BAKOLTOR-770971 format. One line per 10 residues: number of its first residue (from 0); their letters; for each residue y, x, z of N, C-alpha, C. Coordinates in nm, 4 decimals, m for minus. Each point is the difference from the previous one (the first is absolute). Layout:
% BAKOLTOR-770971
NUM = a = Y,X,Z,Y,X,Z,Y,X,Z  ... .
***
This chain:
% BAKOLTOR-770971
0 = xxxxxxxxxx = m0.1594,0.0606,m0.0333,0.1379,m0.0791,0.0088,0.1724,0.0716,0.0223  m0.0335,0.2006,0.0789,0.1037,0.0715,0.0567,0.0685,0.0513,m0.1713  m0.1156,0.0277,m0.1195,m0.0222,0.0517,m0.0950,0.1082,m0.1290,m0.1188  m0.0248,m0.1265,0.0143,0.0565,m0.1067,m0.0583,0.1041,m0.0117,0.0049  0.0319,0.0021,0.1472,0.1509,m0.0443,0.0219,0.1018,0.1355,m0.0526  m0.0651,0.1169,0.0269,0.1332,0.1193,m0.0095,m0.0591,m0.0282,m0.1855  m0.0838,m0.0284,m0.0876,0.0156,m0.0009,m0.1270,0.1143,m0.1220,m0.0286  m0.0116,m0.0851,0.0802,0.0887,m0.1175,m0.0203,0.1456,0.0441,0.0307  m0.0301,0.0424,0.0845,0.1502,0.0672,0.0611,0.1059,0.1146,m0.1102  m0.1142,0.0826,m0.0784,0.0446,0.0855,m0.0960,0.0721,m0.0841,m0.1221 .
10 = xxxxxxxxxx = m0.0670,m0.0880,m0.0661,0.0006,m0.0947,m0.0784,0.1433,m0.1037,0.0368  0.0394,m0.0431,0.0438,0.0942,m0.0363,0.0782,0.1223,0.0779,m0.0314  0.0350,0.1288,0.0150,0.0729,0.1343,m0.0086,0.0230,m0.0071,m0.0934  m0.0840,m0.0158,m0.1458,0.0119,0.0151,m0.1135,0.1028,m0.0379,m0.0926  0.0374,m0.1446,0.0087,0.1258,m0.0317,m0.0032,m0.0147,m0.0614,m0.1436  m0.1204,m0.1058,m0.0029,m0.0789,m0.0556,m0.1270,0.0976,m0.0801,m0.0058  0.0990,0.0195,m0.1717,0.0436,m0.1184,m0.0415,m0.0675,m0.1748,m0.0047  0.0699,m0.1019,0.0660,m0.1074,m0.0979,0.0100,m0.0880,m0.0385,0.0861  m0.0168,0.0942,0.0180,m0.1082,m0.0588,0.1821,0.1639,0.0383,0.1468  m0.0807,m0.1005,0.0474,0.0442,0.0672,0.1259,m0.0382,0.0271,0.1585 .
20 = xxxxxxxxxx = 0.0262,0.0753,0.0610,m0.0310,0.0238,0.0888,m0.1392,m0.0580,0.0414  0.0916,m0.1028,0.0582,m0.1440,m0.1258,0.0595,m0.1412,m0.0507,m0.0892  0.0954,0.0587,m0.1177,m0.1099,m0.0123,m0.1011,m0.1475,0.0753,m0.0339  m0.0171,0.0963,0.0911,m0.0580,0.0643,0.0268,m0.1255,0.0250,0.1462  m0.0643,m0.0696,m0.0008,m0.0848,m0.0164,0.0886,m0.1358,0.0476,0.0151  m0.0718,0.0289,0.1383,m0.1144,0.0110,0.0340,m0.0783,m0.1374,m0.0629  m0.0813,m0.0319,m0.0232,m0.0529,m0.1004,0.0280,m0.1549,0.0166,m0.0062  m0.0920,m0.1039,m0.0145,m0.1807,0.0392,m0.0064,m0.0581,m0.0030,m0.1636  0.1060,m0.1082,m0.0545,0.0413,0.0032,m0.1167,0.0329,m0.0396,m0.0934  0.0289,0.0734,m0.1484,0.1345,m0.0510,m0.0371,0.0136,m0.1579,m0.0357 .
30 = xxxxxxxxxx = m0.0596,m0.0653,0.0127,0.0249,m0.1388,m0.0793,m0.0604,m0.1009,0.1537  0.0120,m0.1053,m0.0071,m0.0363,m0.1187,0.0970,m0.1583,m0.0549,0.0276  m0.1043,0.1133,m0.1220,m0.1375,m0.0667,0.0077,m0.0106,m0.1241,m0.0670  0.0751,m0.0178,m0.0880,0.0544,m0.1026,m0.0635,0.0338,m0.0125,m0.0965  0.1468,m0.0838,m0.0473,0.0305,0.0210,m0.1344,0.1572,0.1085,m0.0255  0.0448,0.0294,0.1487,0.1399,0.0418,0.0064,m0.0314,0.1204,0.0611  0.0914,0.1160,m0.0893,m0.0114,0.1253,0.0338,0.1735,0.0439,0.0537  0.0155,0.1093,0.0479,0.0972,0.0417,0.1116,0.0954,0.0734,m0.1551  0.1025,m0.0997,0.0554,0.0970,0.1110,m0.1207,0.0527,0.1250,0.0639  0.0179,0.1175,m0.0600,0.0665,0.1106,0.0482,m0.1708,0.1050,0.0597 .
40 = xxxxxxxxxx = 0.0183,0.0372,0.0683,m0.1392,0.1136,0.0334,m0.0270,0.0178,0.1069  m0.1181,m0.0379,m0.0386,m0.1116,m0.0308,0.1087,m0.0552,0.1389,0.0478  m0.0309,0.0261,0.1190,m0.0775,0.1313,0.0461,m0.1079,m0.0335,0.0635  m0.1379,0.0195,m0.0297,m0.1364,m0.1042,0.0332,m0.1031,0.1207,0.0276  m0.1306,m0.0341,0.0731,m0.0892,0.0994,m0.0189,m0.0720,m0.0065,m0.0830  m0.0779,0.0583,m0.0831,m0.0799,0.0363,m0.1272,m0.1675,0.0964,0.0559  m0.0759,m0.0497,m0.0279,m0.1077,0.1035,0.0224,0.0401,0.1652,0.0127  m0.0814,0.0502,0.1310,0.0082,0.1429,0.0277,m0.0712,0.1016,m0.1292  m0.0341,0.1400,m0.0247,m0.0673,0.0477,m0.0694,m0.0141,0.0949,0.1280  m0.1634,0.0793,m0.0351,m0.0043,0.1324,0.0558,m0.0619,0.1000,m0.1058 .
50 = xxxxxxxxxx = 0.0814,0.1502,0.0299,0.0225,0.0973,m0.0620,m0.1152,0.1216,0.0947  m0.0297,0.0947,m0.0643,m0.0918,0.0742,0.0443,0.0166,0.0508,0.1243  0.1445,0.0807,m0.0050,0.0261,0.0436,0.1396,m0.0325,0.1359,m0.0449  m0.0105,m0.0085,0.2124,m0.0780,0.1745,0.0519,m0.1209,m0.0461,0.0651  m0.0947,0.1615,0.0125,m0.1051,m0.0611,0.0879,0.0203,m0.0664,0.1626  0.1213,0.0223,0.0185,0.0394,m0.1287,0.1627,0.0746,m0.0978,m0.0375  0.0941,0.0152,m0.1053,0.0827,m0.1433,m0.0370,m0.0253,m0.0821,m0.1597  0.0494,m0.0888,0.0193,m0.0375,m0.0641,m0.1244,0.1351,m0.1167,m0.0599  0.0405,0.0434,m0.1009,0.1468,m0.0860,m0.0799,m0.0245,m0.1409,0.0116  0.0941,m0.0515,0.0423,m0.0313,m0.1521,0.0192,0.1308,0.0080,m0.0682 .
60 = xxxxxxxxxx = m0.0055,m0.1227,m0.0863,0.1905,m0.0380,m0.1077,m0.0312,m0.1498,0.0521  0.0738,m0.0093,0.0521,0.0635,m0.1224,0.0512,0.0740,m0.0949,m0.0691  m0.0206,m0.0921,m0.0956,0.0549,m0.0613,m0.0846,0.0861,m0.0834,0.0454  0.1742,m0.0038,m0.0386,0.0951,m0.0572,m0.0414,0.0506,m0.0948,m0.0873  m0.0213,m0.0860,m0.0415,0.0244,m0.0768,m0.1108,0.0954,m0.0108,m0.0233  0.1046,m0.0196,m0.1147,0.1172,m0.0080,m0.0020,0.0543,m0.0681,m0.0987  m0.0038,m0.1793,0.0041,0.0015,m0.0536,m0.1035,0.1099,m0.0481,m0.0060  0.0423,m0.0033,m0.1206,0.1976,m0.0201,m0.0790,0.0092,m0.1363,m0.0625  0.0364,m0.1158,0.0505,0.0099,m0.1094,m0.0684,0.1480,m0.0568,m0.0507  m0.0054,m0.0407,m0.1051,0.1094,m0.0515,m0.0635,0.0012,m0.1343,m0.0299 .
70 = xxxxxxxxxx = 0.0646,m0.0755,0.0093,m0.0281,m0.1514,m0.0626,0.0989,0.0167,m0.1642  m0.0832,m0.0659,m0.1131,0.0280,0.0474,m0.1003,0.0097,m0.1498,m0.0949  0.1126,m0.0613,0.0395,m0.0286,m0.1784,m0.0312,0.1015,0.0194,m0.1033  0.0646,0.0846,m0.0387,0.0862,m0.0076,m0.1036,0.1351,m0.0391,0.0245  0.0022,0.0437,0.1532,0.1888,m0.0405,0.0591,0.0886,0.1308,m0.0371  0.1059,m0.0142,m0.0206,0.0814,0.0923,m0.0622,0.0025,0.1211,0.0226  m0.0131,0.0247,0.1363,m0.0497,0.1156,0.0889,m0.1141,0.1344,m0.0149  m0.0667,m0.0610,m0.0810,m0.1639,0.0315,m0.0193,0.0043,0.1200,m0.0893  m0.0486,0.0606,0.0851,m0.0349,0.1305,m0.0906,m0.0648,0.0714,0.0353  m0.1652,0.0020,m0.1242,m0.0852,0.1285,0.0374,0.0215,0.1262,0.0578 .
80 = xxxxxxxxxx = 0.1007,0.0268,m0.0812,m0.0061,0.1516,0.0398,0.0602,0.0425,0.1095  0.0221,m0.1560,0.1254,0.0363,0.0357,0.1317,m0.1376,0.0801,0.0215  m0.0772,m0.0860,0.0368,m0.1533,0.0425,0.0065,m0.0344,0.0960,0.0349  m0.0052,0.0050,m0.1731,m0.0192,0.1650,m0.0079,0.0505,0.0988,0.0510  0.1279,m0.0326,0.0160,0.0723,0.1327,0.0654,m0.0397,m0.0314,0.1571  m0.0075,m0.0618,0.0362,m0.0373,0.0338,0.1850,m0.1402,0.0081,m0.0124  m0.0739,0.0240,m0.1064,m0.1457,0.0373,0.0591,0.0161,0.1576,m0.0678  0.0779,0.0672,m0.0738,0.0196,0.1215,m0.0641,0.0857,0.0832,0.1133  0.0490,m0.0591,0.0835,0.1309,0.0398,0.0821,m0.1154,0.0413,0.1566  m0.0945,m0.1147,m0.0152,m0.0544,0.0175,0.1345,m0.0500,0.1168,m0.0179 .
90 = xxxxxxxxxx = m0.0896,m0.0235,m0.1001,m0.1123,0.1000,m0.0286,0.0330,0.1451,0.0096  0.1351,0.0251,m0.1046,0.0540,0.1211,0.0609,0.0419,0.0467,0.1368  0.0461,m0.0695,0.0693,0.0277,0.0289,0.1269,m0.1222,0.0369,0.0625  m0.1437,m0.0434,m0.0103,m0.0857,m0.0082,0.1003,m0.0430,0.1836,m0.0850  m0.0258,m0.0369,m0.1388,m0.0450,0.1309,m0.0294,0.0436,0.1750,0.0413  0.1909,m0.0604,0.0240,0.0345,0.1515,0.0338,0.0096,0.0144,0.1344  0.0119,m0.1110,0.0638,m0.0422,m0.0326,0.1788,m0.0915,m0.0226,0.0286  m0.0972,0.0758,m0.0389,m0.1854,0.0447,0.0385,m0.0194,0.0015,0.1233  0.1081,m0.0584,0.0703,m0.0790,0.0261,0.2051,0.0995,m0.1413,0.0481  m0.0811,m0.0740,0.0867,0.0773,m0.0941,0.0463,0.0740,m0.0146,0.1362 .
100 = xxxxxxxxxx = 0.1309,m0.0026,0.0309,0.0610,m0.0422,0.1232,m0.0085,m0.0565,0.0487  0.0310,m0.0105,0.1542,m0.0207,m0.1380,0.0718,m0.0819,m0.0090,0.0353  m0.1241,m0.0065,0.0163,m0.1404,0.0603,0.0932,0.0125,0.1319,0.0369  m0.1151,0.0174,0.1378,m0.0181,0.1133,0.0824,m0.0504,0.1043,m0.0735  m0.1289,m0.0476,m0.1068,m0.0931,0.0821,m0.0562,0.0582,0.0287,m0.1233  0.0174,0.1097,m0.0496,0.0093,0.0454,m0.1425,m0.0819,m0.0536,m0.1515  0.0241,m0.0746,m0.0803,m0.1038,m0.0202,m0.0773,0.0543,0.0461,m0.0977  m0.0807,m0.0109,m0.1334,0.0081,m0.0196,m0.1383,0.0084,m0.1021,m0.0905  0.0889,m0.0128,m0.1092,0.0005,m0.0970,m0.0468,m0.0103,0.0245,m0.1323  m0.0942,m0.0585,m0.0862,m0.0219,m0.0159,m0.1612,0.0421,m0.1011,m0.0188 .
110 = xxxxxxxxxx = 0.0431,m0.0405,m0.1064,0.0237,m0.1607,m0.0855,m0.0949,m0.0279,m0.1197  m0.0320,m0.1302,0.0107,m0.0988,m0.0100,m0.0952,0.0216,m0.1163,m0.0930  m0.0913,m0.0580,m0.0906,0.0550,m0.0990,m0.0734,m0.0773,m0.0736,0.0801  0.0605,m0.1250,0.0260,m0.0384,m0.1174,0.0626,m0.1879,m0.0801,m0.0648  m0.0415,m0.0548,0.0801,m0.1192,m0.0858,m0.0324,0.0383,m0.1204,m0.1052  m0.0703,m0.0152,m0.0780,0.0617,m0.1087,m0.1196,m0.0122,m0.1301,0.0985  0.0901,m0.0980,m0.0817,0.0438,m0.0776,m0.0053,m0.0257,m0.1385,m0.0623  m0.0649,m0.1110,0.0737,m0.0314,m0.1168,m0.0694,0.1483,m0.0423,m0.1325  0.0071,0.0499,m0.0948,0.1458,m0.0493,m0.0422,m0.0190,m0.1679,m0.0738  m0.1566,0.0086,m0.0242,m0.0133,m0.1712,m0.0389,0.0666,m0.0991,0.0900 .
120 = xxxxxxxxxx = m0.0036,0.0320,0.1377,0.0193,m0.1202,0.1145,0.1270,m0.0276,m0.0061  0.0875,0.1467,m0.0488,0.1748,m0.0020,0.0133,0.0497,m0.0469,m0.1365  m0.0864,0.0097,m0.1134,0.0994,m0.0497,m0.1053,0.0866,m0.1237,0.0025  m0.0141,m0.0763,0.0893,0.0282,m0.1522,m0.0107,0.1107,m0.0303,0.1168  m0.0520,0.1365,0.1061,0.0968,0.0097,0.0666,0.1293,0.0055,0.0436  0.0765,0.1410,m0.1684,0.0857,0.0398,0.0143,0.0581,0.1107,0.1150  m0.1559,0.0850,m0.0131,0.0490,0.1565,0.0734,m0.0409,0.0893,m0.0789  0.0967,0.1166,0.0255,m0.0336,0.1309,m0.0176,m0.0723,0.0709,0.1235  m0.0965,0.0549,m0.0306,m0.0370,0.0773,0.1504,m0.0654,0.1417,m0.0551  0.0472,0.1150,0.0648,m0.0814,0.0949,m0.0280,m0.0377,0.0955,0.1396 .
130 = xxxxxxxxxx = m0.1052,0.0561,m0.0137,0.0015,0.0566,0.1484,m0.0223,0.1416,0.0197  m0.0115,0.0664,0.0604,m0.0290,0.1421,0.0375,m0.0663,0.0255,0.1203  m0.0467,0.0976,0.0372,m0.1060,0.0303,0.1363,0.0628,0.1053,0.0392  0.0587,0.0426,0.1066,0.0489,0.0853,0.0959,m0.1262,0.0689,0.0946  m0.0323,0.0863,m0.0501,m0.1644,0.0822,0.0381,0.0696,0.0618,0.1332  m0.0124,m0.0258,0.0832,0.0531,0.0650,0.1571,m0.1881,0.0825,0.0703  0.0698,0.1352,m0.0247,m0.1737,0.1029,0.0598,0.0269,0.0495,0.1138  m0.1027,m0.0432,0.0396,m0.0020,0.0721,0.1197,m0.1260,0.1468,0.0599  m0.0482,0.0544,0.0126,m0.0731,0.0781,0.0007,m0.0778,m0.0280,0.1979  m0.1114,m0.0657,m0.0163,m0.0914,m0.0715,0.1173,m0.1257,0.0711,0.0515 .
140 = xxx = 0.0105,m0.0053,0.1855,m0.1105,0.0708,0.0083,m0.1312,m0.0830,m0.0252  m0.0862,0.0600,m0.0720,m0.1385,m0.0105,m0.0346,m0.1014,m0.0751,0.1499  m0.0084,m0.1390,0.0053,m0.0537,m0.0113,0.0729,m0.1689,m0.0127,m0.0104 .
***
């Protein structure tokens, strides 16, 4: 949870055009489980990965999904490039700042493409959705 909150706080400082600071939230899912996607940016858990690590420790990559949602209902202020700018700015920030601040342990960060979204479900819902995963790596003692 601390990692997701630190990622949220970092994204809030980026000053992304068209998204208010309060529209960057940590949630369990980027949608309500039904038909409503939360506009803005949701930081949420995704499955972790395990790396080889060392003889005594293993590398665990905790997944922090970053889902970007914009309404595309042809409003006069709608811009597809805005969503793409959010994605590029967030990705660039976490590539250039590969350690997480605001938590007691030092973590290494990697940015991955997000997992596949079922666009058929979004086609008639007027949403543009893009996902990234900020993978937070920790070297933990093997048990």
